[in-house]
C-alpha positions, 0 to 999 in steps of 0.5 A, a space after each residue: 827104805 822099803 820099795 813102796 816108800 820109794 815108789 811113793 816118793 818117786 811118784 810124789 816128785 813126778 806129780 810135783 815136776 809135772 805141775 811145774 811144767 804145766 805151769 811153766 808152759 802155760 805162763 810162757 804161751 801167755 795164758 792166765 792161770 786161775 789155780 793149780 791143784 797138786 795131788 788129789 784126795 781130801 784138801 790139806 791146804 788152800 792158798 790164793 795169792 794175786 788171784 792164783 789159787 793153790 790147792 794141796 791134797 793128801 794123795 801124792 798122785 796127779 796135778 791139775 792147772 785151771 784156766 777157767 775160774 775155780 768155784 772155791 773163789 766164788 761165795 755160796 749163792 754165786 753159781 750164775 755169776 761163776 758160770 757166766 765168768 767161766 763161759 766168757 773165759 772159755 770163748 777167749 780160750 777157744 780163740 787160741 791157736 791149735 799149737 798153744 792149746 796142744 802145748 799146754 795140754 801136753 805140758 805134763 808129758 813134756 815135764 816127764 820126758 825132760 826128767 827121763 832124758 836127763 837122768 837116763 839119757 836120750 837113748 835109755 829114756 826113749 827105750 823105757 818109753 817105747 817098752 812102756 807101750 809094749 808092756 801095756 799091751 803085753 801086760 793087758 793081754 797076758 797076766 803071767 807076763 804082768 806078774 813077772 813085770 811087778 817082780 822085776 820092778 821091785 828087784 830093779 828098785 832095790 838094785 838101782 839108784 834113786 835117780 835111775 828109778 826116778 828116770 824109769 818112772 817118769 818115762 813110764 808115766 809119760 807113756 801112760 799119759 800119751 795113751 789115747 783115753 779121754 782121761 789121758 793127755 794123749 786123749 785129750 790131745 786127739 780131741 783138740 785136733 778132732 775139733 780143730 779139724 771138724 768143729 771149726 766155728 761151732 759154739 762150745 757147750 757151757 761147762 764148768 772150770 775144766 782143768 787144762 791138763 792133769 786128769 791123766 795122772 789122776 786116772 792112774 790111780 784107777 790103773 794102779 788099783 786094777 794092776 794090784 788086783 792082778 800082781 802087777 801094779 806098775 809094769 815099770 820094767 827097764 
């Protein structure tokens, strides 16, 4: 199997595991889930069962859970009703504890770390994650270093078992998800902490149905394209 096929398989597994972790944590904390989307791109499948809508898309990257009503569940011309329902649910979600909000937001990261620790062990999993932060900084500052990381990744793919590669990829994706940018779980976590500290009692502006977490993986696609331009698409070295 070619390295690219292996990579697509690993990303598919990581995205699926991330969605399962997100759903499990949200349900355990008593949240009502209105839907979930696996992957992104053109829609392949949409099923609704007992008030929960599952959407499968084409590109095996990203997972999203929805804590507010989804527009797909409303007929054409019912935008006002949909907006009212979204605002009502958001008002209820605002009363949740900060710890519960943070746990749901970090559900994908928790799932990825669980996979990494199970497959690599605590020491190696933590090493891959810490190295991931350093590799992002070094790779962004030095393109030649990034090229070398890309070559190491494909060499590692050919010389390691599928389980080892899945553990490494999970650790690296968890690292990316912790970056403090709005589309990553780390940025969303900082936003939650800021709102809790400085925006208490202030009403939230109306908005559409937002995913609880998951946009961080969608944003990885943008990073992958950037890395591809410079020849170090993944930086996933051990």
